[in-house]
N, C-alpha and C positions, 0 to 999 in steps of 0.2 A: 717611431714615426713612419707612417705608411707612404710609400712612394707612389705618386700619381700613375706611373707606368703599370705598376702592379694591379691598380684598379682598372685602368684602361683596357688591358687585354681581356679579362674576363667579361667585362662589360661589352667589349666589341663582340665578344663570341656570343653572349647571351642575345644581344641585339640581331646578330646573324641568324641564330637559331629561331628567333621570333619572327623574323622576316621570311624564313623558309617555311615555317609552320603555317604562316598566315596564307601562304599560296596554296595550301592543301585543302582550304575550305571554300566551298561555294554554297552559302547558306540559305539562299532564297532566290526568288525570281529576279534574274538579272544581277545576282552576285552581291557583293558588299554595297550596302546603302543603296541598291537598286540602281547603281550607276551603269552596270554593264562592262566594267572595266576589270581586266586581269593583268597581273604583273608577269604572267608566263611568257617566256621566249622560246624560240625554235619550233613553234608549231608550224606544219605545212601550210602552203596555199594550194597545192595540187596533190591529190592522191587517188588511189584506187583501192579496192577491196583488199589487195595484197598488203596494204600499209595499215589496215586496221590492227589495232592491239586486240580487240575483240568485237564481236557483235552477237547480240542475245535477242532471241525472239521473246517478247514479252508476254504475259499471261492475259493480256486484255489490250484494249485500244484506249488512246487518249491523247491529249495535246500538252499536258503539263511537262515541265522541264525537270530534269533531275536536280537533286542537290547532294552535296557531298561534304562528309566529315571524316578527315583522316583516310582510312582504307575502306570507307563504306560509302556506297551510293544508294540513295533512296529515290525511287520513282513510283508514280501511281498510274493505275490502269482502271478501266471500266468494262463492264460487260454489257454488249449492246442489248442483249435480249432481256436482261434482269435488273440492269442498273447496279449490280453488284460492284462494290468498291474494292480495289486490291492495292495494297501497299507492298512493294517489293524492295528487299535490301540485298545488294549485290556486293561481292568483293571486288574492290577497285582494280586489284593486280590482274585478274582473269576473267572477270565477269560472272563467276559462279555464284549460285544463289546462298546467302547466308540465311535468310528466312523470309517468309511471305505471310501476310495476314489478310483475310478476306472478311467483308462486312456486308451482310445482305441489305438490300435496299428496296425502293418501290419504283418501278419503272414510271417514267413520266416524260411528258413532251419537252424537248429542247430544241433550239435552233439547229437546223441541219449542219451548220458549221461549227456547232458546239459538240461536246462530248460529256461523258459521265466522269471524265478525269481530266478536266482542263486547269484546276487549281494546282500551282506548284507547291509542294510541302515547304515547310521552313525547318531548319535544323540547328541545334547547338551542340555543345559538348556532351550532354547527357540524354537529350531527347529529340525526336521528330515529330513535327506538328502538322496535322492534317485537317482539311476543310472540305465538306461537300454539303450539298443541299438536296432537299426534296421539296414538294410544295408544302409538305407538313412540318419540315424540320430544318434548321440550320445546325450543322454538327461540326464542332471543333474538338478535336482529341489529341492527346499526346501519348506516344509509345516511347519506351526507352530503347536504346541502341540494340538490344537483344530481341526487340518485337513485342515486349511486355506492356500492355496497357497501363498507363499511369493515372490519367483522368480522361473524362469525357464530359463535354457540356452539350446539351441541347438548348439552342438560343431562339426558339420560337420558329414560326413558319417563315417561308421565303416565297415571295410573289415576284413573278417575272414570266413573260412568254417565252424568253429565250434560255432559260436555266441559269446557272451561275458561272463565275469565271475568275473572280478576284483571288488573290492568294495571301495567306497569313505572312506575317513577318516576325522575326524575334529581335527585339531591341532592348538591352539593359534589363535582362530577366523578366521581360514582359513579351506575351504573345499578342500582337496587335492585329486587329481585323477591321476592315472597312465594310460594314454590313449595310451598304447604300442599295436598298432595293425598293420595290413598290408596295411593300407593306410596312411593318414597323422597322425603321431604319435606325441605325446607330453607328458609332465608332466605339469599339471595345478594346480594352487591354486587360488580359488575363494574367495572373501570376504564373510564370513558366513551370514552376515546380508543382502547384497545387490546382491550376485551373480556376482559382478564385478571382472574381471581378475585382480589379484594381481601380478602374474608372469606366465610365460609360457617357458617351456624348450623344443625346438625341439628335437625329437628323430629318430634314424634310427632303424628299426625293421625288422628282418629276419622273425620271426613268431611272431604272437600276443601272449602277455603276459597276464596270467591269475592271476598273482601275486598281492597281496595287500601290500602296503607299512607299514613297522614298523617304530617305534621310537628308536633310539640309543642314549643313554645319557652317554657320555664319562665322566669320572671322572674329567678331566681337561679342560672341554670346554662346550659350549652350546649344546642343543639337536640337532640331525641330522635326516633328513627323509632318509630311505634307501629303494631302489627299486631294484627289480631283473627283468632282461629281457635277452633274447638271444642276442639281438643286442648290449647291453651295459654292459653286466655282472652285477656287484653290484655297484649301484651308491649312493653316499651319497650327499644330497642337504642341503644347508642352508635354513631352512624354512622362514626366514626373507627375502631374497633376491632372493631365486630361483637358486643361483650359485652353482655349483659342488664344494664340499669339496675335494672329491677324487673319483676315479672310478677304479674297477678291471675288466677290460674288457674280461679277459681270463677266466672268471668263468665259462660260460655256453655255450657248444657247441650245445645244443638242447633246445627246448622250455621250458620256466618256467612256471609252474602252482602253486605249493606251494609257500608260502611267506616266506620272509626272516625272520630269528629270530636271536636275540642276545643271546651268549652263552658264558660265562666266558670271556667276553671282546672281543670276536670274532663275526663276522657276519657269519651265516650259511645259505646256500640256496642250492637248488637242481634243477636239470632238468631232461628231460626224453623224451621219445617218444613212441607211441603205447600203452599208459597206463601204463607204468612202468618207475621207476626212473633209471637213468643211471649214475648220477654223484651227489655226494654231495661234496661241498666245504666248508671249514671254513676259513675265511679270516681275517688277522689282519688288522683293520681299518688303514687308512692313517691319517696324521694330517697336515693341513696347518701351524699351529702354530710352530710345530716342524720340518716342512720340510720333514716328511715322507711319502713315498708312501705306498699304500697297498701292502700286500703280502700274499701269500699262507701259511696257517698254516698246514692243512692237507687235503686229499681228500678220499672219499670212492666211490667204483664203484659196490658193490654188496649189495643187500637187502636194498636199498635206496628208500626212497619215491620220487614220482612224484607230486601227488596231495596233500597228507596231509602234513602239515607243521610242522617241528620239534618243540619240546619244551624243554626248559632248566630250571632246578630248583636245587639249592644247588650244582652246579658243574657237575650235571648229565645231558646228552642230551639224550631225548627220541624221538625215531623215530618209525613210523609205515608204512609199505609199502602197496601198493595197495592189495597185496595177503596176507596181514596180519602177516607179519614177523615184531615183535615187538623187538626193539633193545635199550639197554642201553649203552651209551658211556661215557667216561671221556670227558666233554664238552672241556677242555684245550687241550687235546692231541688226542682225536679220539680213545683211547684205549677201546676195547670192555669189558663191564662188564658182560653183558649177552644178550642172543638173543633166542627168542621163537617164535614159531608159534601159532597165535590164532585160526586158522582154519576158517577163514571168510575173506571177502573182504572189502576194506575201501576206502572211498573218503574224509570223514570228518577227522578232526584233534583232536589231545589230547588237553584237558584243565586240568588244575590242580587245586585242592582244598584240604586243610587240609591233605597233604601228599599222596593224591590219583590221579591217572589219569583216565580220563572219555573220552570215545570215542564211536561213533556209527557206526555200519557196514551198508554196503548197503543193506543187507538183513533185517535190522531192529533189531539189538541187541545192547544194550548198555553194553559195557565192562568196568569193573572198576578193575584197577590194583593199586598195591603199587608202589609208586614212589620212589623206593629204590634201593639199590645195590644188593638186592637179589629179584629175579623174583617171584612174587606172583599174581595171577589172583584171585581177591576177588569175583567176580560174573559176570555172563553174563545175562543180563535182557532183555527179548523179549519185543519189543515195538508194535508188531502187524502190522507193515508197515515198507517198506524200508526207507532209509535216505542217503542222500549225504551231510547232514548238519553237522556242528560243534556245540556242545553245548555251551550254555551261562549260566553265574552264576551272579545273583544280588540279593542283599538283603536277603541272605540265602536261595535262591530258585534255582534250577537246571532246566533250561529249555531245553527241547528236541524236535527239530523239525523233523518230519517225512515228507514224500512226501506231505501229506494232512492234518496233524494234528499238534498241538502244546500241549506238555504236560509240567505241572509244578508240581515239587516235592520239598516240603519244608522240610529242614533239621531241627534236633532238636535244640531248642533254648539253 
């Protein structure tokens, strides 16, 4: 007979190792499920260049965030003059280059606030997945961790006056892309190993969406993929089949740039125009099993973000608008807890670690706030260069991408 205690110790050890391994990955824009939440502890609030683990000059310009798997950091860049796309793999311990791949492209007009490397890659244990566009082609490709190309798909033309900016995600061995543009639009899921299409959902688009999907995990059902767009509002998709679970079409009268977020069981999204947010909605998800349609829980129309994505933690919903108005709400009701001006401008989004919010301004300052019911600005750290990117956190390291540099700051063990 096996004693329970002899099972418990190995099981606890395995769970501890699994939890430790989970902190070493930041696999997509805004991390696991797109929530912007990291289990890391000990990250600093205040620092100088002397505290950097390393700082690397990148071989190009861009707004994408890094992704991390194990001891490898992947980041994309673009060349202003040629629109050449560059994928760089760095060694996490010291920032040295493991490999670099370059892809020739066609220079084309994008919004002055955009770049040729705005999309954040996605990564899993075997491959890194990249997305970019030209007016002639949507490109989605996979490289292995050694930089060898595994597959590449050309997905037709891309039409938008501003260029592209959504990011792919990996979910359950699928590479998922929101191809909401002003041409032939669709939601796509490709086999992560082969690049073959697993499902495709046709879409109607009024304006191109720059939103990246998130994962919603209801208490009483399987995970759902959630997409934002002006043409369809908020859409929930079954990742196994590509069929819609529910859709709230009335969500967005204007373009969507920020990504959806899950907050206290609600789905939160924003839209706007001219570089400023005009509407935030919090929607009660529908349920096929219960025969429930989605419904509006609340909406806001003042001091809401357009590009930065909201973040929820412990029942509080944190927002930062383009003009630096930081807001804390009760996530379930929309009741305002506090609102303050940071005195800066932002395109990047909050991420959370150890009770703190981290965000980078367009001028290149990293702000650190308490994620609490009382407003407290802990620090504002100059980075020496502007940024439109969102921080990444993996294996106890904070990664900050400016226009042409990547900075790593390790927390205390």
